[in-house]
Phi, psi and omega in degrees: 000134179285130179299142179290145178260175183213173178266150173245145169256124194229141174225144176219109189203163178288132174281146174299131182231154174287163188296337182267009178245150177284166179292132177240126177264140183235131173261124177240124180240124175247117181273119186295327186300313183239005179060026175288144180240128180233136178234147173221147181233156176208166178282169178304317182294331182274350186286075182238170178298320181296315179297317182296315179298318180295320180294319179295321180294322179293319179296325182294328181051047176088354180238078179294146179286164176276348182196147170244133177257131185230127181259340188267119181303323182291339181268343194299311187296314179299317181290327175296317180293320177294322178297323178297321178297327184257002182061044177244117176296147178244128178255120176276112184205148174282347186277077175228062188297321180296312180298314181297323180293320178299312181293321180295316182297325186272318188240358180090175186298330183299330184294335182253002183289133177238123180289132180250145176287166176302146180296143180254150176289146175297137179306127185295330186286354181244357186293145182281189185269322182211168175207163176199158169280153180206177175210151179229141174298146181304322183294329178292319177292321183293317190252322190264321182300320180296341182269349183279141181282091183246117184303317180244109186216129179227107180229082180301138183304323183288350179258003176297141186309318184288337174291334179264013177061037177267145179287161184299329183265001178301131179276122178264118182283158179193181180234132176248130174247126176266107191273346183058224180291342180270004189304313182294314181297320179295314180296322178296320179296315179298319180299318180290331182280341179063075181298142176241324182197152171239115186243143173275128177240107182284143170259326171221114187305128179077002184232317185204169179163205181199170177251126185248127177268121170268127187215160180057212179276329181202015181279151177222137183227138175275111181284312183203149170238155182208150173234078185209116182302323180295317179292320179297320178292323176295324178294322177295321177295321177303314180293324177297318179294327176298323176296321181287339182256022179058034177087349183289133174207179185218162172234126182235131177244126179230153177294324181205183185268018179287338182076007183276331187225136174246139178256322180210146178212131179226131168274135188229155175198127186282165180301328185290354177254005177293000000 
């Protein structure tokens, strides 16, 4: 029987150094299967694709992973090139909770901080007809959503409600967009953007604000803005429910409110819950 492989969460970046020391690059590998952490260091001059590939191969000890997960944009290209040498696919994702905790515990929050550009407006030509907040019981997401024929669907195993120790009746908050004729195009755009979280950002508490999409490694998009106390209060309730669901929430795109057809569905969880 062939031994099962696993994913690694990987970072390769300059360590903070005092002014009298040269730059030191550090490779940190967190193996998801057993949560083992391995580090290797090199000088600035040695920080090449060849050094990185050799270090990864040595850490693997004959058992290369089936995938490497990378959250840092500055690390991505080098790790992709090293992965190509070793035939290891690289997934660019913010979902590297084990790795971030290791870096956070050792070097503080600054070590995992990724600078994001200003949020951009959602392309007007793909916006749907209506939207609303909603909630689904955890058991429906756990058992029924995976069985529904949804063209664009992203439900990472680690985000399933029971993986997050949520009870069957826990209400998972979310946002539904009714796309009408634009439903397919809208869902395709979201799929390409790689949604990570939808957060409410108030401009005046209880009165106005907007919904911000966190996507990719560091992109941000303004989904909608509103100046309506009722909507603002619903948004606050949405954020409260996210706290109760350990950060788990969803984005659902449907052509209309009949509930008969789904075009896209994403399980989401923000960086602040890693």
